[in-house]
C-alpha positions as CSV (number, residue, x, y, z in Angstrom):
1,X,-13.1,-8.4,-2.3
2,X,-11.5,-7.6,1.1
3,X,-10.8,-4.3,2.7
4,X,-8.6,-2.8,4.7
5,X,-8.4,0.7,6.4
6,X,-5.4,2.0,7.3
7,X,-4.3,4.5,9.7
8,X,-1.7,7.0,8.8
9,X,-0.2,7.6,11.9
10,X,-0.3,11.0,13.3
11,X,3.1,12.1,12.7
12,X,3.4,10.9,9.4
13,X,1.8,12.4,6.3
14,X,2.7,9.0,3.9
15,X,3.7,5.0,3.9
16,X,5.9,4.0,2.0
17,X,4.7,1.8,-0.3
18,X,6.4,-1.4,0.1
19,X,5.8,-0.4,4.0
20,X,2.3,-0.3,3.8
21,X,1.7,-4.2,2.2
22,X,3.8,-5.3,5.5
23,X,2.5,-3.6,8.0
24,X,-1.5,-4.5,6.6
25,X,0.5,-8.5,6.9
26,X,0.0,-9.0,2.6
27,X,4.2,-10.1,3.1
28,X,6.3,-10.6,5.6
29,X,8.8,-7.6,4.6
30,X,9.3,-4.5,3.0
31,X,11.8,-6.7,0.3
32,X,8.8,-8.9,-0.4
33,X,6.5,-5.9,-0.9
34,X,9.3,-4.6,-3.4
35,X,9.3,-7.6,-5.2
36,X,5.1,-7.8,-5.7
37,X,5.5,-3.4,-6.7
38,X,8.4,-4.3,-8.9
39,X,6.0,-7.3,-10.6
40,X,3.5,-5.0,-11.6
41,X,0.4,-6.8,-9.4
42,X,0.3,-3.2,-7.4
43,X,-2.5,-0.4,-8.4
44,X,-2.9,3.0,-6.7
45,X,-5.5,4.5,-7.3
46,X,-6.8,2.6,-10.3
47,X,-3.4,2.7,-11.5
48,X,-0.3,0.3,-12.1
49,X,2.3,1.5,-9.5
50,X,5.9,0.5,-10.4
51,X,7.7,2.4,-7.7
52,X,8.4,0.9,-4.7
53,X,8.8,3.2,-2.0
54,X,5.8,5.5,-3.6
55,X,4.3,7.3,-1.4
56,X,1.5,6.5,0.3
57,X,-1.2,9.4,1.4
58,X,-4.7,9.5,3.4
59,X,-7.9,9.0,0.6
60,X,-5.9,6.5,-2.0
61,X,-7.0,3.4,-2.3
62,X,-4.3,0.1,-3.3
63,X,-5.7,-2.6,-4.5
64,X,-3.0,-6.0,-4.6
65,X,-5.8,-9.0,-6.2
66,X,-8.6,-9.2,-4.4
67,X,-8.1,-6.8,-1.7
68,X,-8.3,-3.0,-1.4
69,X,-6.6,-1.2,1.4
70,X,-8.0,2.3,2.0
71,X,-5.7,5.0,3.8
72,X,-7.1,7.7,6.1
73,X,-5.9,10.4,8.1
74,X,-5.7,11.0,11.4
């Protein structure tokens, strides 16, 4: 499994799930991220997440296929 560490910007306490997928390079746009989330392919902290703009905060883990994204605070 590939691991990606994502640092939240110090001015923000969360990132929307579809934007996170875009920012780490797993899709080309926020719209593509929304489609991936809607398909049921994304899990947050071990649970399938279908809310495209779910707020992902520091300490959470997002998994898509064989990629694990660990969200860190600053």
